[in-house]
N, C-alpha and C positions, 0 to 999 in steps of 0.2 A: 504494500500500500504506500509506503513512504518513498519508493523508487521514483514515482512521478514528480516528487518535489526536488529531486536532484537535477542539477543542470550544469552546463559548462560555464567556465569563467567568462568566456566570450559573450555568452547570453547575458550574464550579469552586467558586463560593461555596456552592452547595447541597451538593456533596460535602464541603467543609470543615465545614459545619454537621452533616452526617450523622456524620462522624467524631466531632465533639463530643458528639452525642447517644449514639452507641454507647458511647463512653467513660463517659458519665454513667450509663448503664444498667448497664454492667458493674461500675462502682465502687459503685453503690447496692446491687446484688445482693450483692457481696462484703462491704460494710459491714454490711448487715442480717444476713447469714449469720453474721458474727463476733459481732454483738450477740446473736443467738439462741444461739450456742455459749456465750458468756459467761454468759448468763442460765441456761443449763442447769447451769453450774458453781456458780453462786450464785443460786438462784431467788428468795431473799428480799431480795437486794440491789437498791438503786435507783441504783447508780453508773452504770449504762448510760445513764440519762437525762442525767446531767451531760455525758458524752462526746458524746451525740447533740446536745444543745443547743450545746455548745462547737463541734462540727463545723459546725452550721448557721450560727452566728455568724461563725466564721472563713470559711466558704464565701461568705457574703454580702459580707464585706469584700473577699475576693479577687476575687469576681465584679465588684464595682464598681470595682476598681482594675486589678490586673495582667491578669486574664483578658479583660476588656472591651477594654483597650488592645491586647492581643495579637490579638484578633479584628479590630479596626479596622486594625491594621498589616497583617494578612494580606489583608484585603479590598483595601486600598490596593495591596499588592504584586500581587494578581491583576489589578486594574484597569490596572496599568502593563505587563502582559504584552503583547508585540507579536503573538505567534502562539501562543495558549494551547493547551497539550497536556493530555490527560486526567489525567496524573499530577501536574500542577503546582498542585493545590489546596493543597498545603503545600510548603515548601522541603525538599530532601533531608535537611538537618540535623534537621528536625522529626521525620521518620520514624525517624532514628537515636535521637533523644531519646525518642521514644515507645516504641521497643523497650527502651530502658534503664529507662524508668518502669514499663513492664509487668513487666519482670524484677524490678525492685526491689519492686514491689507483691506479686508472687508470693513473693519471698523473705521479706518482712515477714509475710505471711500464714502461711507455714510456720513461721517463727521464733516467732510469737506463740502457736502452739498450746499449750494447757495453762497459759498464763500469763494469768490473768484480766485484770489491768490492761493488759498489753501488747495483748491482744486488743481491749480497749475503746479503747486509743489508736489502733490501726490502723483500727478501725471508725470512730472519729471523724475520722481523716484521710481515709478513703474518703468519708465523708459530706460533709466539707468540700470535697473535690474535685468530688463530684457537684453540690453546690449552686453551686460556682464555674463549672462547665461549663454547667449549665442556666441560671444567672443571666446569664452573658455571652452565651449563644447567641442571645438576642434581637437582638443587634447584626446577626447575619446576615440577619434578616428586616426590621428596622426602620431600619437605617442607610441613608440615601439613597445612600451610596457603593456599597453592595452592588448595588443595582438602580437606577441613575440613570434618571430620566425616568419611572419607574413610581410609581404611588400605592400606598400600603400599607394603605388602609382596607379593612375586611372587605366593604363593599358593592360594591366595584368589581372 
């Protein structure tokens, strides 16, 4: 019965990457929705561009530092698993933190309603996290630790 829960390390890396991408898509959708709502409040304002650009810049910085390091550590942890199980693509603590982050994001979204600059701040934060996730996700596909012994060129 437990055999179906066993999986390959490669599958765990792919699942970890998929969670990264799903998070990025959800955050991008939320961020762009908040920008659209803010623009409806002040159609002639260009403040939204500042928050978008700041979000992108912060996201690039985070992707190159914290988020890439986090991906590499997770790949290393997966590689060290002796008998990988389907749910082990992240540590249990990550799933608890993820639930907390999702809850905090929903709360920020609700609290920002009707407040132009708070909406743009939350949108910028969502965009920063989107860029961080997308920018660091390349580690899952290009890092030799993720798929040892495999080539990563498009032609092979």
